[in-house]
C-alpha positions in Angstrom: 62.2 99.1 105.5 64.4 101.8 106.0 67.2 103.6 103.4 70.5 102.0 105.6 68.1 99.1 105.7 68.6 98.3 102.6 71.9 99.0 101.7 73.6 97.6 105.1 75.7 95.1 103.2 77.4 97.9 100.4 80.8 97.9 100.4 81.0 101.8 101.0 79.1 104.7 101.4 76.7 104.8 103.2 76.1 103.8 106.2 79.0 104.4 108.0 80.3 100.8 108.8 80.9 99.5 112.4 84.9 98.7 113.4 84.9 95.1 114.8 88.6 95.6 116.1 90.4 98.1 118.5 90.0 97.8 122.2 86.5 99.9 122.1 85.2 96.7 121.1 87.2 94.5 122.8 85.9 95.9 126.0 82.5 95.6 125.5 81.2 94.1 121.9 77.5 93.9 123.7 76.9 97.6 122.8 78.2 97.6 119.6 76.1 94.6 118.5 73.4 96.9 120.2 74.1 99.8 117.9 74.0 97.5 114.7 70.8 96.0 115.8 69.4 99.5 114.7 70.2 98.0 110.6 68.0 95.1 111.3 69.6 91.9 110.5 72.0 92.7 108.8 75.3 95.1 109.6 78.0 97.0 108.0 81.1 96.1 109.3 85.0 96.4 109.1 87.4 93.4 110.3 90.4 95.6 110.0 90.7 99.0 108.7 89.6 99.1 105.3 88.1 95.5 105.2 84.3 95.6 105.0 81.8 92.9 105.9 78.4 92.6 106.5 77.7 90.8 109.7 75.1 88.5 110.6 73.2 89.8 113.7 69.8 87.8 112.9 69.2 84.1 114.7 67.5 83.1 111.9 68.5 84.9 109.2 72.4 82.9 110.5 70.7 79.8 110.7 69.7 80.0 107.2 72.9 80.8 105.8 74.6 78.0 108.0 72.2 75.7 106.5 72.8 77.1 102.4 76.0 76.7 101.3 75.7 76.6 97.9 74.6 80.1 98.3 77.0 81.3 100.5 80.0 79.0 100.1 83.3 79.7 102.5 85.7 81.0 100.1 86.4 83.7 97.7 90.0 83.3 95.3 88.2 87.1 94.2 88.4 88.4 97.7 91.8 87.3 98.9 92.9 89.1 95.4 91.3 91.9 96.6 93.1 92.0 100.0 96.6 90.8 99.2 98.8 88.3 101.3 99.7 91.3 103.6 95.9 92.0 105.3 95.7 90.9 108.9 92.4 88.9 108.8 93.1 87.3 105.6 94.9 83.9 107.4 92.0 83.2 109.2 89.5 83.9 105.9 91.5 82.1 102.9 90.4 79.1 101.3 92.1 76.4 102.7 91.4 72.4 101.5 90.4 71.3 104.7 86.1 70.9 106.2 85.8 74.0 107.2 86.7 75.6 104.1 85.2 73.7 100.8 81.8 72.8 99.6 80.1 69.7 98.0 81.7 66.4 97.8 84.7 67.8 98.6 83.6 69.0 102.1 82.3 65.7 103.1 85.2 63.6 102.1 87.3 66.1 104.1 84.5 66.2 106.9 84.1 62.5 107.5 87.8 62.2 107.9 87.4 64.4 111.5 84.1 62.9 112.1 85.0 59.5 111.8 88.7 59.5 113.3 87.1 61.9 116.5 84.1 59.0 116.9 87.4 57.1 117.7 88.2 59.5 121.3 87.0 57.4 124.2 85.6 60.0 126.1 86.2 58.5 129.8 90.1 58.3 128.9 89.6 62.0 127.3 88.0 63.1 130.9 90.7 61.2 132.9 93.4 62.8 130.7 92.2 66.4 131.0 92.0 65.3 134.7 95.7 64.8 135.1 96.5 67.9 132.6 94.1 70.3 135.3 95.8 68.9 138.0 99.2 68.8 137.0 99.0 72.0 136.3 97.1 73.4 139.5 100.0 71.2 141.3 102.5 74.4 140.3 100.3 77.7 141.7 98.2 75.9 144.5 100.8 77.2 147.3 101.2 80.7 146.4 97.8 81.2 147.0 97.6 83.7 143.4 97.5 82.6 140.0 97.2 83.7 136.3 94.2 81.7 135.6 94.8 82.6 131.8 98.9 81.9 131.4 98.7 79.2 133.9 95.9 77.6 133.3 93.5 78.1 130.5 95.8 78.5 128.0 98.4 75.6 128.5 95.4 73.0 129.2 94.0 72.7 125.5 97.4 72.1 124.6 98.2 69.2 126.8 95.3 68.0 125.7 95.4 68.5 122.2 99.3 66.6 122.1 97.6 63.7 123.6 95.2 63.3 121.4 97.0 64.0 118.2 99.7 62.6 119.1 101.6 65.4 119.1 104.6 66.4 120.3 105.3 69.4 122.8 107.7 71.4 121.2 105.5 72.0 117.9 102.9 71.5 119.5 103.8 74.9 121.4 104.8 77.0 117.9 100.8 75.5 116.7 99.8 77.4 119.4 102.3 80.4 118.6 100.8 80.4 115.3 97.0 80.2 116.0 97.7 82.7 118.6 98.9 85.6 116.3 96.0 85.0 113.7 93.5 85.0 115.9 94.5 88.4 117.5 95.1 89.7 113.7 98.9 90.9 115.3 101.6 89.5 113.4 98.9 87.1 111.6 101.2 86.7 108.7 104.2 85.6 110.3 101.3 84.0 112.4 100.3 81.4 109.3 103.5 80.9 108.5 105.1 78.9 111.8 101.5 77.3 111.1 102.5 75.4 108.1 106.0 75.3 109.0 104.0 73.4 112.7 101.7 71.3 110.9 103.7 70.5 108.0 106.5 68.4 111.1 103.6 67.0 112.3 102.2 65.2 109.4 106.2 63.9 108.5 106.3 62.9 112.9 103.3 61.1 112.3 103.5 59.4 109.5 107.2 57.8 110.2 105.9 57.4 113.6 101.7 56.1 113.3 100.1 55.9 116.9 96.6 55.5 118.5 96.1 59.4 117.9 93.6 61.7 115.7 96.8 62.2 113.6 97.5 58.5 113.2 93.8 57.4 112.3 93.0 60.5 110.2 96.4 59.6 107.7 95.0 55.6 107.9 91.5 56.5 107.0 89.7 55.5 103.5 89.2 58.8 102.6 93.1 58.6 101.9 94.3 62.4 102.5 97.6 63.5 100.9 100.2 65.7 103.4 98.8 69.2 102.1 95.1 68.1 103.5 96.3 66.6 106.6 98.2 69.6 107.4 95.3 72.3 106.3 92.8 69.8 108.7 95.3 69.7 111.8 95.1 73.5 110.8 90.8 73.6 111.5 91.7 71.5 114.7 94.6 72.9 116.4 92.0 76.1 115.7 89.4 74.8 117.2 91.0 73.2 119.5 92.7 76.0 121.9 91.6 78.8 121.2 88.5 79.2 121.6 88.5 75.8 124.2 91.0 78.8 126.2 88.4 80.4 126.1 85.3 78.6 126.9 87.2 77.8 129.8 88.8 80.7 130.7 84.9 82.9 129.9 83.0 80.0 132.2 85.6 80.4 135.1 85.1 84.3 135.3 81.7 83.9 134.9 81.0 81.5 138.2 83.4 83.8 139.7 81.5 86.9 138.6 77.8 86.2 138.4 75.9 85.9 142.1 73.2 83.5 140.0 75.8 81.2 139.8 78.6 82.1 142.1 75.9 81.6 144.7 76.4 78.6 144.9 79.7 77.6 145.1 80.0 77.5 148.8 77.7 75.4 149.2 79.6 72.5 146.8 76.9 72.6 144.1 78.9 73.9 141.1 77.0 74.2 138.6 79.5 74.3 135.1 77.0 72.5 133.2 74.3 75.5 133.3 77.5 77.9 133.0 78.9 76.7 130.1 75.2 76.8 128.6 74.9 80.1 129.1 78.6 81.5 128.1 77.7 79.7 124.8 74.3 81.5 124.8 75.8 85.1 125.7 79.3 85.1 125.6 80.9 82.6 123.3 84.2 82.3 122.2 84.1 82.1 119.0 81.9 85.7 119.0 81.7 86.5 114.7 83.0 84.1 112.4 81.4 80.7 109.9 82.6 83.3 107.0 80.7 83.0 103.6 81.4 85.0 100.3 77.9 84.9 97.6 79.5 84.7 94.1 76.9 87.1 92.6 75.4 89.8 94.0 71.9 88.9 96.1 69.2 90.3 97.6 68.3 88.6 101.6 65.6 89.4 102.9 65.7 92.4 101.3 69.3 92.9 102.0 71.9 93.6 99.0 75.1 91.4 99.7 78.0 92.2 97.7 79.4 89.4 95.7 82.5 88.4 97.6 82.6 90.5 100.1 82.8 88.2 103.7 79.8 87.9 104.9 80.4 86.4 108.9 77.6 84.7 111.1 77.6 86.6 114.5 77.2 83.8 116.9 77.2 86.0 120.1 74.4 88.4 118.4 72.4 85.8 117.2 72.3 83.9 120.0 71.2 87.4 121.9 69.0 88.0 119.4 65.8 89.9 121.2 63.6 87.6 118.9 64.9 84.3 121.3 65.2 85.9 124.3 64.6 83.5 127.1 64.5 83.6 130.1 66.2 80.7 131.6 69.3 78.8 129.3 69.8 75.9 131.3 70.2 72.9 129.5 69.3 74.6 126.2 71.4 73.5 123.4 69.7 75.8 120.5 72.5 78.9 120.1 75.3 78.6 117.3 78.4 78.5 118.9 79.0 75.3 117.2 77.7 76.6 114.1 75.2 75.2 111.6 74.2 73.3 108.9 76.6 71.1 107.0 79.6 72.6 109.1 78.1 72.5 112.5 81.4 71.2 114.5 81.5 67.7 114.6 83.8 68.4 117.7 81.2 70.3 120.8 81.3 67.1 122.5 84.7 67.1 123.6 84.3 70.5 123.6 82.3 70.6 126.1 83.4 67.8 127.6 87.0 68.9 128.1 85.5 72.8 129.1 83.9 71.4 132.3 86.5 68.7 133.6 88.7 71.3 133.3 86.3 74.3 135.2 85.0 71.5 138.1 88.6 70.3 138.2 89.7 73.9 139.5 87.1 74.2 141.9 87.4 71.1 143.4 90.7 71.9 144.2 91.0 75.8 144.7 87.5 75.6 146.6 87.7 79.6 147.8 89.4 81.2 144.9 88.4 84.2 143.5 88.5 87.5 141.4 92.1 89.4 142.4 90.8 92.6 140.6 87.2 93.8 140.1 85.6 92.8 136.5 85.8 96.0 134.7 89.2 96.0 135.0 90.0 93.0 133.0 91.4 93.3 129.3 90.4 91.8 126.3 92.6 90.4 123.4 91.7 92.2 120.1 90.2 90.8 116.9 87.2 90.7 115.1 86.6 86.9 115.7 87.0 86.1 119.8 86.0 86.7 123.1 89.5 86.2 124.5 91.0 87.9 128.1 94.2 88.7 128.1 94.7 87.6 132.2 92.7 86.3 134.8 94.0 87.2 138.1 92.4 85.1 140.8 93.9 84.8 144.8 92.9 82.3 146.9 94.1 80.5 150.4 97.0 78.2 149.7 96.4 74.5 149.4 99.0 71.8 149.5 100.6 70.4 145.7 99.6 67.0 146.0 102.3 63.9 146.0 
């Protein structure tokens, strides 16, 4: 093992840290991951200027960390004090009383509320709800012959679905998405976090007064007895998982189908390989690229690497999934990727996520079968931020279609 490998997790000094922010990383993260692999399974990175971290690149190492929350807990008040309240990545990594940032018995209690409530969602009704929302959005631009499938479709559809599933009034839902987008982009993150707190507080108060047949009300009536603060932070977790990453999964899936001959070649024949495209995206370009943040409580020598106490260790789902040791020529039907995390923090809504994305993409291609990219793939722009893989816009063109009655 080289000296560089042994010291990949050191907070300062050699080797130089690779930035996970800025337009260069956003445009071509795979090239950055390739450079990082020179260090092995772990690489020294910066999440934002002056905020060091270690990124986990190896599939087996990532899975071991995800399965061991005792050694790799999900929060660190020490780190939060070090970076201060103005740190742009803090809102995405700070401790919150929800299922993502807790451990042990507290995590089990909070997670049970989410799992039990999501289990009450009828998949048939969810499919119909997504289809109706998709049709209503497509109707708005079908006669135009062109659209931005981010602003006019992929961003709005998950919000419509979330509002319906959670009994959330539209004005509160809009506020939730604005706040969540700000903290994902690490731009105006502090203001975005405040907006999230305001909106979730409003939703909790609204559903306490007007419960219904929705996930928010089911969570409130759960035997675990969440208080208002716990409810608010559970909702921050769920809106974060259900809007931004879902938008990216839909958009990135559409992009793959329109730009990759392995998939797009089948479109004209009517065989829409949407599930295959989703498998490919979740392996190679997942909507949550780098997350699963953990904080060792003490210095750890792990697989020959020194991981400093209270310095973030992030799992790169994008890099771990494409670990050369896990290379596979055919990913169709292979669901062993880490895009929905792993271990006790595995995403409890992965079946809902895939259903929403597949219906959204199928509905678009059914309504607009001749849709094409309006610009070359290399001209598309990607949003900044170390955590997600997200387009700023997805311009397309198509023969104008009649709006459905």
